[in-house]
C-alpha positions in Angstrom: 6.8 -9.4 -26.5 6.5 -12.3 -29.0 8.5 -14.9 -27.1 8.4 -18.4 -28.6 7.0 -21.1 -26.3 10.2 -23.1 -26.8 12.1 -20.5 -24.7 9.4 -20.6 -22.0 9.2 -24.4 -21.8 13.0 -24.9 -21.7 13.1 -23.4 -18.2 13.1 -26.4 -15.9 13.4 -28.8 -18.8 14.6 -32.2 -17.7 15.6 -35.7 -19.0 12.1 -37.2 -18.4 10.5 -34.4 -20.5 13.0 -34.9 -23.2 12.3 -38.7 -23.4 8.6 -37.9 -23.7 9.2 -35.4 -26.5 11.6 -37.8 -28.2 9.2 -40.7 -28.3 6.3 -38.4 -29.4 8.5 -36.7 -32.1 9.6 -40.0 -33.6 6.0 -41.3 -33.8 4.7 -38.0 -35.3 7.6 -38.0 -37.8 6.5 -41.5 -39.0 2.9 -40.4 -39.2 3.8 -37.3 -41.1 5.8 -39.2 -43.8 2.9 -40.5 -45.9 0.8 -37.4 -45.4 3.7 -35.1 -46.5 4.2 -37.2 -49.7 0.5 -37.5 -50.4 -0.2 -33.7 -49.9 2.7 -32.9 -52.2 1.5 -35.1 -55.0 -2.2 -34.0 -54.6 -1.1 -30.4 -54.7 0.4 -30.9 -58.2 4.1 -30.8 -57.1 6.7 -33.6 -56.8 6.5 -35.8 -53.6 9.8 -34.6 -52.1 8.4 -31.0 -51.9 5.9 -32.2 -49.3 8.7 -33.8 -47.3 10.9 -30.7 -47.5 7.9 -28.6 -46.3 7.3 -30.9 -43.3 11.0 -30.8 -42.4 11.7 -27.0 -42.7 8.3 -25.6 -41.8 7.8 -28.2 -39.1 11.1 -27.2 -37.5 10.6 -23.5 -37.7 6.9 -23.6 -36.5 7.9 -25.6 -33.4 11.1 -23.5 -32.7 9.5 -20.1 -33.1 5.7 -20.7 -32.5 3.4 -19.8 -29.7 2.1 -23.3 -28.9 3.7 -26.0 -26.7 2.6 -28.9 -28.9 1.7 -27.6 -32.3 3.0 -29.6 -35.2 3.4 -27.7 -38.5 3.7 -28.9 -42.1 1.7 -29.3 -45.3 -2.0 -29.9 -44.8 -5.0 -31.0 -46.8 -6.5 -27.5 -46.6 -3.8 -26.2 -49.0 -4.2 -28.8 -51.7 -6.9 -27.0 -53.6 -5.3 -23.6 -53.6 -1.7 -24.9 -54.3 -2.9 -27.1 -57.2 -4.7 -24.1 -58.7 -1.6 -21.8 -58.4 0.7 -24.5 -59.9 -1.7 -25.0 -62.8 -1.9 -21.3 -63.6 1.5 -19.9 -62.6 3.8 -22.9 -62.3 6.0 -23.9 -59.4 7.9 -20.6 -59.5 4.5 -18.8 -59.0 3.8 -21.0 -56.0 7.2 -20.1 -54.5 6.5 -16.4 -54.8 2.9 -16.6 -53.6 4.0 -18.6 -50.5 6.7 -16.1 -49.6 4.1 -13.2 -50.0 1.7 -15.1 -47.8 4.5 -15.6 -45.2 5.1 -11.8 -45.1 1.4 -11.2 -44.7 1.3 -13.7 -41.8 4.2 -12.0 -40.1 2.4 -8.6 -40.5 -0.7 -10.1 -39.0 1.2 -11.3 -36.0 3.1 -8.0 -35.5 -0.3 -6.1 -35.7 -1.7 -8.4 -33.1 -4.5 -9.8 -35.3 -4.3 -13.3 -33.9 -7.2 -12.8 -31.5 -9.4 -11.4 -34.2 -8.7 -14.2 -36.7 -9.6 -16.8 -34.1 -13.2 -15.4 -34.1 -14.0 -16.1 -37.7 -17.6 -17.2 -37.7 -18.1 -21.0 -37.3 -20.4 -21.5 -40.4 -17.7 -19.9 -42.7 -15.0 -22.2 -41.3 -17.1 -25.3 -41.6 -18.4 -24.2 -45.1 -15.0 -23.9 -46.7 -13.4 -26.8 -44.7 -16.2 -29.2 -45.9 -15.9 -27.8 -49.4 -12.1 -28.4 -49.4 -12.8 -32.0 -48.3 -15.2 -32.6 -51.2 -12.7 -31.1 -53.7 -9.8 -33.3 -52.3 -12.0 -36.4 -52.4 -12.9 -35.6 -56.0 -9.3 -35.2 -57.0 -8.4 -38.7 -55.8 -11.0 -40.7 -57.8 -8.7 -41.3 -60.8 -6.0 -42.9 -58.6 -8.4 -44.5 -56.2 -10.1 -46.5 -59.0 -7.0 -46.7 -61.2 -8.8 -45.2 -64.1 -6.9 -45.6 -67.3 -7.0 -42.0 -68.5 -4.4 -40.4 -70.8 -6.1 -37.0 -71.0 -5.8 -34.4 -68.2 -8.6 -34.5 -65.7 -10.8 -31.2 -66.0 -10.4 -28.7 -63.1 -14.2 -27.9 -62.7 -16.1 -30.0 -60.2 -19.0 -30.9 -62.5 -16.8 -31.4 -65.5 -14.4 -33.6 -63.4 -17.2 -36.0 -62.3 -18.7 -36.1 -65.8 -15.2 -37.1 -67.0 -14.9 -39.8 -64.4 -18.3 -41.4 -65.3 -17.3 -41.3 -69.0 -14.2 -43.4 -68.1 -15.7 -45.6 -65.4 -15.3 -48.6 -67.7 -11.5 -48.3 -67.4 -11.4 -49.2 -63.6 -8.2 -51.1 -62.6 -9.5 -53.6 -60.0 -6.0 -54.1 -58.4 -5.6 -50.4 -57.8 -9.1 -50.2 -56.4 -8.5 -53.1 -54.1 -5.3 -51.5 -52.8 -7.0 -48.1 -52.2 -10.0 -49.7 -50.5 -7.8 -51.8 -48.3 -5.9 -48.7 -47.3 -9.1 -47.0 -46.3 -10.3 -50.0 -44.3 -6.9 -50.4 -42.5 -6.7 -46.7 -41.8 -10.2 -46.6 -40.3 -10.3 -50.0 -38.5 -6.7 -50.3 -37.2 -7.0 -47.6 -34.4 -9.5 -50.0 -32.7 -6.7 -52.5 -32.4 -3.8 -50.1 -31.6 -3.9 -46.3 -31.4 -0.1 -45.8 -31.1 0.7 -47.1 -34.7 -1.3 -45.3 -37.4 -3.1 -47.5 -39.9 -1.9 -45.4 -42.8 1.7 -46.4 -42.1 0.8 -50.1 -42.0 -1.2 -49.7 -45.2 1.7 -48.1 -47.0 4.2 -50.8 -45.8 1.8 -53.7 -46.7 0.7 -52.3 -50.1 4.3 -51.4 -51.1 5.6 -54.9 -50.2 2.7 -56.7 -52.0 3.1 -54.6 -55.2 6.9 -55.1 -55.2 7.0 -58.8 -54.3 4.3 -59.8 -56.8 5.3 -57.2 -59.4 1.7 -56.0 -59.7 1.0 -53.7 -62.7 -0.1 -50.6 -60.8 1.2 -47.0 -60.9 3.7 -46.1 -58.2 5.4 -42.8 -57.2 8.4 -43.9 -59.1 6.6 -44.7 -62.3 4.9 -41.3 -62.3 7.6 -39.0 -60.8 10.8 -40.9 -61.2 13.5 -41.0 -58.5 13.0 -39.1 -55.2 16.2 -37.2 -54.4 18.0 -38.3 -51.3 19.7 -34.9 -50.9 18.6 -31.7 -49.3 18.1 -28.9 -51.8 20.0 -25.6 -51.8 18.0 -22.4 -51.4 17.0 -20.3 -54.4 15.7 -16.8 -54.4 13.0 -16.3 -57.0 12.9 -13.3 -59.3 9.8 -11.1 -58.9 8.4 -8.3 -61.0 5.5 -6.0 -60.4 3.1 -7.8 -62.8 3.9 -11.2 -61.1 3.4 -9.6 -57.7 0.0 -8.1 -58.7 -1.1 -11.4 -60.3 -0.3 -13.5 -57.2 -1.6 -11.1 -54.6 -5.0 -12.8 -54.4 -3.7 -16.4 -54.1 -1.1 -15.2 -51.5 -3.9 -13.6 -49.4 -5.9 -16.9 -49.6 -2.8 -18.9 -48.4 -2.2 -16.4 -45.6 -5.8 -16.3 -44.3 -6.3 -20.1 -44.6 -2.9 -20.7 -42.9 -3.8 -18.3 -40.1 -7.2 -19.8 -39.5 -6.1 -23.4 -39.5 -3.0 -22.8 -37.4 -4.9 -20.9 -34.7 -7.8 -23.4 -34.7 -5.2 -26.2 -34.3 -3.6 -24.4 -31.4 -6.9 -23.8 -29.7 -7.8 -27.5 -30.0 -4.4 -28.3 -28.5 -5.0 -25.9 -25.7 -8.2 -27.7 -24.9 -6.4 -31.1 -24.8 -3.5 -30.0 -22.6 -5.1 -27.3 -20.6 -2.7 -24.7 -21.9 -2.9 -21.3 -23.6 -1.0 -20.5 -26.8 0.3 -17.1 -27.9 -1.7 -16.4 -31.1 0.4 -13.5 -32.4 3.7 -15.4 -31.8 2.2 -18.4 -33.7 1.3 -16.2 -36.7 4.8 -14.8 -36.8 6.3 -18.3 -36.7 3.9 -19.5 -39.5 5.0 -16.4 -41.5 8.7 -17.1 -41.1 8.2 -20.8 -42.0 6.3 -19.8 -45.2 9.0 -17.3 -46.2 11.9 -19.7 -45.7 10.4 -23.0 -46.8 9.7 -22.1 -50.4 13.3 -20.9 -50.9 14.2 -24.7 -50.6 11.4 -25.7 -53.0 8.7 -26.3 -50.3 5.0 -25.5 -50.4 2.7 -23.6 -47.9 2.6 -24.9 -44.4 0.4 -24.4 -41.3 -0.5 -26.1 -38.0 -1.8 -29.6 -38.6 -4.6 -30.6 -36.2 -4.3 -34.4 -36.8 -0.5 -34.5 -36.3 -0.8 -32.1 -33.3 -3.2 -34.5 -31.6 -0.9 -37.5 -32.4 1.8 -35.5 -30.6 -0.4 -34.9 -27.6 -1.6 -38.5 -27.4 1.9 -39.9 -27.5 3.1 -37.6 -24.6 4.6 -34.6 -26.4 5.1 -31.9 -23.8 7.1 -29.1 -25.5 8.1 -27.8 -28.9 11.1 -30.1 -28.7 8.7 -32.9 -29.9 8.0 -30.9 -33.1 11.7 -30.3 -33.7 12.4 -34.1 -33.3 9.6 -34.8 -35.8 11.3 -32.6 -38.4 14.7 -34.2 -37.8 13.1 -37.7 -38.1 11.7 -36.7 -41.5 15.1 -35.3 -42.5 16.7 -38.6 -41.6 14.2 -40.5 -43.7 14.6 -38.2 -46.7 18.4 -38.5 -46.7 18.7 -42.3 -46.0 15.4 -43.9 -47.1 13.9 -41.4 -49.5 14.6 -43.6 -52.6 12.4 -46.3 -51.2 9.3 -44.0 -51.3 9.2 -44.4 -55.1 7.8 -47.9 -54.6 4.6 -46.6 -52.9 1.5 -47.3 -55.0 -0.4 -44.2 -56.0 -3.7 -46.0 -55.1 -2.5 -46.3 -51.5 -1.8 -42.6 -51.3 -5.3 -42.0 -52.8 -6.8 -44.1 -50.1 -5.0 -42.1 -47.4 -6.2 -38.8 -48.9 -9.8 -40.2 -49.0 -9.6 -40.8 -45.3 -8.1 -37.3 -44.8 -10.9 -35.7 -46.8 -13.5 -37.6 -44.7 -11.8 -36.4 -41.4 -11.8 -32.9 -42.8 -15.4 -32.9 -43.9 -16.8 -32.0 -40.5 -20.1 -33.5 -41.6 -21.4 -33.6 -38.1 -20.8 -29.9 -37.6 -22.2 -29.3 -41.1 -25.4 -31.2 -40.3 -25.7 -29.5 -36.9 -25.5 -26.0 -38.5 -28.3 -26.8 -40.9 -30.6 -26.7 -37.8 -29.4 -23.2 -36.9 -30.8 -19.8 -38.0 -31.4 -19.0 -41.6 -28.5 -16.6 -41.7 -26.1 -19.3 -40.4 -27.4 -21.8 -43.0 -27.1 -19.3 -45.8 -23.5 -18.4 -44.8 -22.6 -22.1 -44.5 -24.1 -23.2 -47.9 -22.8 -20.1 -49.8 -19.2 -20.7 -48.6 -19.5 -24.4 -49.2 -20.8 -24.1 -52.8 -18.3 -21.3 -53.7 -15.5 -23.6 -52.5 -16.7 -26.6 -54.4 -18.0 -25.1 -57.6 -16.1 -21.8 -58.1 -12.8 -21.4 -56.3 -11.3 -21.6 -52.9 -9.8 -18.1 -53.3 -13.2 -16.6 -54.0 -14.7 -18.5 -51.0 -11.9 -17.3 -48.6 -12.2 -13.7 -49.7 -16.0 -13.9 -49.6 -15.7 -15.5 -46.1 -13.5 -12.7 -44.8 -15.8 -10.1 -46.2 -18.9 -11.9 -44.8 -17.2 -12.2 -41.4 -16.7 -8.4 -41.4 -20.3 -7.8 -42.4 -21.7 -10.2 -39.8 -19.5 -8.5 -37.1 -20.8 -5.0 -38.1 -24.3 -6.3 -38.1 -24.0 -7.8 -34.6 -22.4 -4.7 -33.2 -25.3 -2.7 -34.8 -27.8 -4.9 -33.1 -26.1 -4.3 -29.7 -25.9 -0.5 -30.1 -29.0 1.4 -29.3 -29.8 5.1 -29.1 -32.8 5.7 -26.8 -34.7 8.8 -25.8 -35.1 8.4 -22.0 -37.9 11.0 -21.9 -40.3 8.1 -22.6 -38.9 6.0 -19.7 -39.4 8.3 -16.8 -41.6 7.5 -13.9 -45.0 9.2 -13.3 -43.4 11.7 -10.9 -41.1 12.9 -13.7 -37.9 11.3 -12.3 -35.3 9.1 -14.1 -33.6 6.1 -12.6 -29.8 6.8 -12.5 -29.1 3.5 -10.7 -31.1 1.2 -8.4 -31.0 3.5 -5.4 -31.1 7.0 -6.9 -33.7 9.1 -8.8 -33.1 12.6 -10.2 -35.8 14.8 -11.8 -35.6 15.8 -15.4 -36.2 19.5 -15.7 -38.9 20.7 -18.1 -37.7 21.3 -21.6 -34.9 18.8 -21.4 -34.4 15.7 -23.5 -32.1 12.8 -22.5 -30.6 10.6 -25.2 -28.6 7.5 -24.2 -26.2 5.7 -26.5 -25.6 2.1 -25.5 -22.7 0.5 -27.4 -20.0 1.6 -29.9 -20.9 4.7 -31.9 -19.6 3.9 -35.4 -20.5 4.0 -39.1 -22.9 1.0 -38.7 -25.2 2.9 -36.3 -24.8 6.4 -37.7 -28.5 6.7 -38.8 -29.9 5.7 -35.4 -29.4 9.2 -34.0 -31.8 10.6 -36.7 -34.3 7.8 -35.9 -34.2 8.7 -32.2 -34.5 12.4 -32.9 -37.8 11.8 -34.8 -39.3 10.3 -31.7 -39.5 13.7 -30.0 -41.0 16.9 -31.2 -39.4 20.4 -31.3 -39.4 22.7 -28.3 -36.6 21.4 -26.1 -34.1 23.9 -24.8 -31.5 21.3 -23.8 -30.5 17.9 -25.0 -28.3 15.7 -22.9 -26.4 12.9 -24.6 -25.5 10.2 -22.1 -22.4 8.3 -23.3 -21.3 6.2 -20.3 -21.7 3.0 -22.3 -19.9 4.2 -25.5 -16.4 2.4 -25.6 -15.3 4.2 -28.8 -16.5 6.5 -31.6 -15.2 6.5 -35.2 -15.0 9.2 -37.8 -18.5 8.5 -39.1 -19.9 8.6 -35.6 -18.2 11.9 -35.0 -19.6 13.3 -38.3 -23.1 12.1 -37.3 -22.8 13.5 -33.8 -21.5 16.8 -35.2 -24.5 17.1 -37.5 -26.8 16.4 -34.6 -25.1 19.1 -32.4 -25.1 21.7 -35.2 -28.9 21.0 -36.0 -29.7 21.4 -32.3 -27.7 24.6 -31.9 -29.3 26.1 -35.0 -32.7 25.5 -33.5 -31.6 27.1 -30.2 -31.2 23.9 -28.3 -28.0 23.4 -26.2 -26.1 20.1 -26.1 -24.7 18.6 -23.0 -22.6 15.4 -22.8 -22.4 13.1 -19.8 -20.3 10.1 -18.9 -17.8 10.5 -21.7 -14.8 8.2 -21.3 -11.2 9.3 -21.9 -10.8 7.7 -25.4 -14.1 9.2 -26.7 -13.3 12.6 -25.1 -9.9 12.6 -26.8 -11.6 11.8 -30.2 -14.0 14.7 -29.6 -11.1 17.1 -28.8 -9.2 16.1 -32.0 -12.3 16.5 -34.1 -13.0 20.0 -32.5 -16.5 18.9 -31.4 -15.7 19.6 -27.8 -15.1 23.3 -28.6 -18.4 23.5 -30.4 -20.3 22.0 -27.5 -18.2 23.8 -24.9 -16.1 22.2 -22.2 -18.5 23.5 -19.6 -21.2 21.3 -21.2 -19.2 18.0 -20.9 -19.7 16.3 -17.5 -18.6 13.0 -16.0 -22.1 12.1 -14.5 -25.7 12.4 -15.4 -26.4 14.2 -12.1 -24.0 17.1 -13.0 -25.3 17.2 -16.6 -28.9 17.5 -15.3 -28.0 20.4 -13.0 -26.3 22.2 -15.9 -29.4 21.5 -18.0 -31.6 23.1 -15.4 -29.5 26.2 -15.3 -29.6 26.5 -19.1 -33.4 25.8 -19.3 -34.1 28.8 -17.1 -32.2 31.2 -19.4 -34.6 32.8 -21.9 
């Protein structure tokens, strides 16, 4: 039912496929190294936590996931929310919130919500993705320019930039040169060689220059100390009700953000390889990874679009490549982790500036500004909420807004029409292209096109006002009603009862099995009478003619 892609792809797996996966996995592991460290530091935790996340979550997401080539790990999208949780609730709060988010993701997958999450409106996704990019960029200004600041940088966007301008005279030009060089090398190097990422070369070059010339710039080691070269033991956090209640909102944000990003990444990968991922299996894998990873001190993880595309470009064919990538990172942590302390902070800031630019989706943002007013409003509101208020608020608002937009669009597609106004001059009604049937005198025909739910409940009353009193029979044609909810049933019951009180009989036609079952459970079919529920409009009109003759 929720079979991982790994099991599917291992059927017929051969040596050639393994070599492709091995090469791709090694390259992706090397690419993931600086990103994992940078994301960990930017999120307000120690650098090794980013590596641990990439190792454990990367392994589990590939082993259990629903995509052939998805690479999992820490991503830039989580920086803002993780940093906020660590500031307010500490690292222990982050561990608990991540586990809670993992449980939510597993539940989403088990409830088969994967296909629904994929259809989050595009303006909402672009709005908070662009907002996150701006926030990440803002958080790197201190290290990018090497500002000599002893005080803590304010959390608010406006306060943060005001603070930067007040301390602009403290720029360290060596740090700025390293950061700028990192950006230029990361951006320009792919024009020379696309196999080796520019960020890796930038880290190697910057670290060697700083170490050989003993340059006075801040490094990972000077800020965080030694990076452990051992794998941590699992620790189960203690949780009480007040902590659970306090972290429910942040956990929901992590879960929704993780679900959206992982499924978007999987969809992009599908387009690149011509495959089809299993969205619900992918959500369950993401959930398992986010339950287990924090037990070892890791942070939230999801599918990473950039690393997934690196995997595809370098020939990754199956989830084995993702597993190899995790093992490569484990090897680096155990045998070369202590060297990471020599990496300049300005170099990592430069890498994150490039990440934020790639995340910004400025072309999509600009394109959406030419769309309808509603799309522009949704885009800008989500963007400004993310930047100026809080990502949690933006995500929750985005989910609520997506629901409202969905209901609105369904409402626009559902119509209730009185077909009495659409008859031909000879008094007949088109049943299909080749058939006409007369509507008896004193009979009204209502047709519902679309779902009959709470969003369109008042449309029946509006349609009823179009016709005057005096009809003996009302036919409700329901051939295009896929489902009816409790509000629709209540509204239909009110219409039926009003009609019966005025001496007008109700007949239903074209009711599908699901709708008929709902009518039976509600008891509405008894009120109408089983003899007045017919599969076709022709039979319903014959019954209406019989009833209209009865005084």
